[in-house]
C-alpha positions in Angstrom: -26.9 16.7 2.8 -24.5 14.0 3.4 -21.9 12.8 1.2 -19.3 9.8 1.1 -16.2 9.2 -0.6 -16.5 6.4 -3.0 -13.6 3.9 -3.0 -12.3 0.7 -5.0 -10.8 -1.8 -2.5 -7.5 -3.0 -3.5 -6.0 -6.3 -2.2 -2.1 -6.6 -1.7 0.3 -8.8 0.0 2.5 -7.3 3.0 5.0 -9.8 4.0 2.8 -12.7 3.5 -0.5 -11.2 4.9 -3.2 -10.1 2.8 -4.2 -6.5 3.1 -6.8 -4.2 1.7 -6.3 -0.5 0.9 -9.0 1.8 -0.6 -8.4 4.2 -3.5 -10.7 6.9 -3.9 -12.5 7.1 -7.4 -15.3 9.6 -6.7 -18.2 10.9 -4.2 -21.6 9.9 -3.3 -24.1 12.7 -2.4 -27.5 12.2 -0.8 -30.3 14.3 -1.8 -33.8 14.8 -0.8 -36.3 14.9 -3.8 -38.7 18.0 -3.1 -41.7 16.4 -4.7 -41.5 13.2 -2.8 -40.3 12.3 0.8 -37.4 10.1 -0.6 -33.7 10.1 -0.6 -31.8 10.0 -4.0 -28.1 9.0 -4.3 -26.0 10.9 -6.8 -22.5 9.2 -7.9 -19.9 11.5 -9.4 -16.9 9.6 -10.4 -13.3 11.3 -10.8 -12.5 9.4 -13.8 -13.7 6.3 -15.5 -13.7 3.3 -13.5 -13.4 -0.5 -14.5 -14.2 -2.1 -11.2 -16.4 -4.9 -9.8 -16.9 -3.5 -6.4 -17.1 0.0 -5.0 -17.2 1.0 -1.3 -18.5 4.4 0.0 -17.2 5.8 3.3 -18.4 8.9 5.2 -16.3 11.7 4.0 -13.6 13.0 6.3 -13.7 16.6 7.6 -11.3 17.9 5.1 -12.2 15.3 2.5 -8.6 14.2 2.3 -8.7 10.7 1.5 -5.4 9.3 0.7 -6.6 5.7 0.0 -5.3 4.3 3.3 -8.2 3.7 5.6 
């Protein structure tokens, strides 16, 4: 079963250069349905999120995402 960290992109200005950091807000898990040969995604949020865009990255080995990818 694969899983990904779910992140919200946050744009900020660094000395006149626009950069983007990613803040972890949850996880996405891939699950195989037993009765059918299809993949289902389960999304688990760490807290309620009010965002217009979410980004999923493959999880790190220790699942330690500090939001600076």
